[in-house]
C-alpha positions in Angstrom: 54.7 254.5 -1.0 52.3 255.2 -3.8 50.3 252.1 -4.5 50.3 253.0 -8.2 54.1 252.7 -8.3 53.8 249.2 -6.8 51.2 248.1 -9.4 53.4 249.6 -12.2 56.3 247.2 -11.3 56.6 244.2 -13.6 55.2 241.1 -12.1 57.9 238.7 -10.9 57.8 235.5 -13.0 57.5 232.2 -11.2 60.0 229.5 -12.1 58.0 226.4 -11.6 61.1 224.3 -11.5 62.3 226.1 -8.3 59.3 225.0 -6.3 59.9 222.5 -3.5 59.4 218.9 -4.4 56.4 218.4 -2.0 54.6 221.5 -3.4 55.1 220.4 -7.0 53.9 216.9 -6.1 50.8 218.4 -4.6 50.1 220.7 -7.6 50.6 217.9 -10.2 48.4 215.6 -8.0 45.5 218.0 -8.6 45.6 217.0 -12.3 43.9 214.0 -13.8 45.6 210.7 -14.3 45.0 211.1 -18.1 46.7 214.5 -18.1 49.7 213.3 -16.2 50.3 210.3 -18.4 49.7 212.0 -21.8 51.4 215.4 -21.2 52.5 216.5 -17.7 55.3 213.9 -17.3 56.9 215.0 -20.6 57.3 218.7 -19.6 60.8 218.3 -18.2 63.1 215.8 -16.4 62.1 217.1 -12.9 58.4 216.7 -13.6 59.0 213.3 -15.1 60.8 212.2 -12.0 58.0 213.5 -9.8 55.5 211.7 -11.9 57.3 208.5 -11.2 56.9 208.9 -7.4 54.6 206.2 -6.1 52.9 208.7 -3.9 51.5 210.4 -7.0 49.5 207.3 -7.8 47.7 206.6 -4.5 44.6 207.9 -6.4 43.9 206.9 -10.0 40.9 208.4 -11.7 40.2 207.1 -15.2 36.6 208.4 -15.2 37.4 211.9 -16.2 38.6 211.2 -19.8 36.7 212.9 -22.6 34.9 210.6 -25.0 37.3 211.4 -27.9 40.4 210.8 -25.9 39.1 207.5 -24.4 38.6 206.3 -28.0 42.0 207.4 -29.3 44.1 206.1 -26.4 44.6 202.6 -25.0 43.2 203.6 -21.7 43.3 200.0 -20.3 47.1 199.9 -20.8 47.4 203.4 -19.3 45.5 202.3 -16.2 47.8 199.2 -15.8 50.8 201.5 -16.2 49.5 203.8 -13.5 48.9 200.9 -11.1 52.4 199.7 -11.6 53.8 203.1 -10.7 51.8 203.1 -7.4 54.1 200.2 -6.2 51.2 198.8 -4.1 50.3 202.2 -2.5 47.0 202.6 -4.5 44.0 203.4 -2.3 41.5 205.0 -4.6 40.6 203.7 -8.1 37.9 204.8 -10.5 37.4 203.1 -13.9 34.9 204.0 -16.6 33.9 201.9 -19.6 37.0 199.8 -20.1 36.9 197.7 -17.0 37.0 193.9 -17.5 37.6 190.8 -15.4 41.2 190.8 -16.6 41.7 194.3 -15.3 40.3 193.3 -11.9 42.7 190.4 -11.9 45.5 192.8 -12.7 44.6 195.0 -9.7 45.2 192.1 -7.3 48.2 190.7 -9.1 49.9 194.0 -9.1 49.9 194.1 -5.3 47.2 196.8 -4.9 45.9 195.1 -1.8 45.6 198.4 0.2 42.8 199.6 -2.0 40.0 201.3 0.0 37.8 203.0 -2.6 36.8 201.4 -5.9 34.3 202.7 -8.5 33.4 200.7 -11.6 31.3 202.9 -13.9 29.6 201.5 -17.0 32.0 198.5 -17.0 29.7 196.2 -18.8 32.4 193.4 -19.3 32.8 192.8 -15.6 31.1 189.6 -14.3 30.5 187.7 -11.1 33.7 185.7 -11.6 35.9 188.7 -11.8 34.4 190.3 -8.7 34.6 187.1 -6.7 38.3 186.7 -7.4 38.9 190.4 -6.7 37.0 190.4 -3.4 39.3 187.7 -1.9 42.3 190.0 -2.2 40.9 193.4 -1.1 40.3 193.0 2.7 40.7 196.8 3.3 38.0 197.9 0.8 35.7 200.4 2.5 33.8 201.9 -0.5 32.6 200.1 -3.7 30.5 201.5 -6.5 29.2 199.3 -9.3 27.0 201.3 -11.7 25.3 199.9 -13.6 25.5 196.2 -12.7 23.5 194.3 -15.2 25.6 191.1 -15.1 26.3 191.1 -11.4 24.3 188.8 -9.2 23.9 187.9 -5.6 26.8 185.4 -6.0 29.2 188.3 -6.4 27.6 190.3 -3.5 28.1 187.3 -1.1 31.8 187.1 -2.1 32.3 190.8 -1.7 30.7 190.8 1.7 32.8 187.9 2.9 36.1 189.2 1.4 35.6 192.9 2.3 34.5 192.9 6.0 35.3 196.7 6.3 33.0 197.7 3.5 31.0 200.8 4.7 29.6 202.3 1.5 28.1 200.3 -1.3 26.5 201.7 -4.5 24.8 199.0 -6.6 22.6 200.7 -9.1 20.4 199.6 -12.0 20.9 195.9 -11.3 19.3 192.8 -12.9 15.5 193.3 -12.6 14.9 189.6 -11.8 17.1 189.1 -8.7 16.3 192.2 -6.5 15.4 190.3 -3.4 18.3 187.8 -3.9 20.7 190.7 -4.0 19.0 192.3 -1.0 19.4 189.1 1.1 23.0 188.8 0.1 23.7 192.3 1.3 21.8 191.8 4.5 23.6 188.5 5.3 27.1 189.5 4.3 27.5 193.3 4.7 26.6 194.0 8.3 29.0 196.9 8.7 27.4 199.0 5.9 26.7 202.7 6.8 25.7 203.9 3.3 23.8 201.9 0.7 22.5 203.0 -2.7 20.3 200.7 -4.8 18.9 202.9 -7.5 16.6 201.0 -9.9 16.7 197.8 -8.0 13.8 195.3 -8.1 13.7 194.4 -4.4 10.4 194.5 -2.6 9.4 195.0 1.1 10.8 191.6 2.1 14.2 192.5 0.7 14.2 195.9 2.4 13.2 194.4 5.7 16.1 192.0 5.5 18.5 194.9 4.8 17.3 196.9 7.8 17.6 193.8 10.1 21.0 192.7 8.8 22.7 196.1 8.4 22.1 197.6 11.9 24.8 200.3 11.3 23.0 201.7 8.2 22.7 205.5 8.2 21.7 206.3 4.7 19.7 204.3 2.1 18.9 205.4 -1.5 15.9 203.6 -3.0 15.2 205.9 -5.9 13.3 204.1 -8.7 12.8 200.9 -6.6 9.2 200.8 -7.5 8.5 197.4 -5.9 9.0 198.9 -2.5 6.0 200.3 -0.7 7.1 202.4 2.2 4.0 202.3 4.5 3.1 201.4 8.0 5.6 199.6 10.2 8.2 199.4 7.5 8.1 203.2 7.0 8.4 203.7 10.8 11.3 201.4 10.9 13.1 203.3 8.2 12.5 206.6 9.9 13.8 205.3 13.2 16.9 203.6 11.9 18.0 205.8 9.1 19.2 209.4 9.1 18.9 209.8 5.3 16.3 208.0 3.3 15.5 208.6 -0.4 12.3 206.8 -1.3 11.4 205.4 -4.7 9.6 208.5 -5.8 12.5 210.9 -5.1 13.7 212.4 -8.5 17.1 211.4 -9.8 19.8 214.1 -9.7 22.4 213.0 -12.2 24.6 216.0 -11.4 24.9 214.6 -7.9 26.1 211.4 -9.4 28.9 213.1 -11.3 30.3 213.3 -14.8 30.7 209.6 -15.0 27.0 209.1 -15.2 26.4 211.6 -18.0 23.6 210.0 -20.1 24.9 211.9 -23.2 28.1 209.9 -23.3 26.8 207.2 -25.6 25.4 209.7 -28.1 28.6 211.6 -28.1 30.7 208.5 -28.6 28.5 207.4 -31.5 28.7 210.7 -33.2 32.5 210.9 -32.8 33.1 207.4 -34.2 30.8 208.1 -37.1 32.7 211.3 -37.8 36.0 209.4 -37.7 34.7 206.8 -40.1 33.5 209.4 -42.5 36.8 211.3 -42.5 38.7 208.0 -43.0 36.5 207.1 -46.0 37.0 210.5 -47.5 40.8 210.3 -47.0 40.8 206.8 -48.6 38.7 208.1 -51.5 41.0 211.0 -52.1 44.0 208.8 -52.0 42.5 206.5 -54.6 41.6 209.4 -56.9 45.2 210.7 -56.5 46.7 207.3 -57.5 44.2 207.0 -60.4 45.2 210.5 -61.7 48.9 209.6 -61.4 48.4 206.4 -63.4 46.4 208.3 -66.1 49.2 210.8 -66.4 51.8 208.0 -66.7 50.0 206.2 -69.5 49.3 209.5 -71.4 53.0 210.3 -71.7 
């Protein structure tokens, strides 16, 4: 058969509604949480029913929302709604900006005790109290990322270590500059099963690093970029080389692309510009409305 005649045939249209349930579930699962909640679930009844399946909500990523959309939507309420839909099956949760102690409390109160992976990105309203309460109810947690962590101290780290004995990966970046060794000792004494530890921008020194190496005997990778109080020399350097498979020393350049979109340093500027633009447009609309009402009154009194 002539291949040109085959190519000339009209392409068969795919009816997405005829796809098997499992395949449709897999395809929709590739989309973001924000896309599903704001558009996908409203396409048709079948897709809405699929979007109500608890299996769809084993992973919730609220870190991939554009700056504009995150301002215009009540993302905190959306995240709670998504957790409710998981019916306790949630295992992977990522939150950016809008995380609070109340939201952490909602995670445990909604029955999400199977959570294994939790990322809290730029959640500046999360405190020791919220993390301590959360840690008590998440015994299966294996991965935790708190970046940055300005208001999180060694108190929270001790509670996390005690409450989450299965924790294997911990990212704790840009912490309080005054408590580096206290945080290091808390990690060493309470997170003995760690395999991967990232402490970018921490103020620990050689004493804190030695405690971590002694207390975390399973540690395979350690990221100390911008930890400028650490001096990797002599015996300490040898110990790191012998114990660790992957070591990033304080002078290793930061690679923000590796950290992902959530760590884009332009977010704050974009957010400021967008909010400023919204305020200007609102002011212009209000000014136009006042002028319109003034013109209408003038016409009324001139009759």
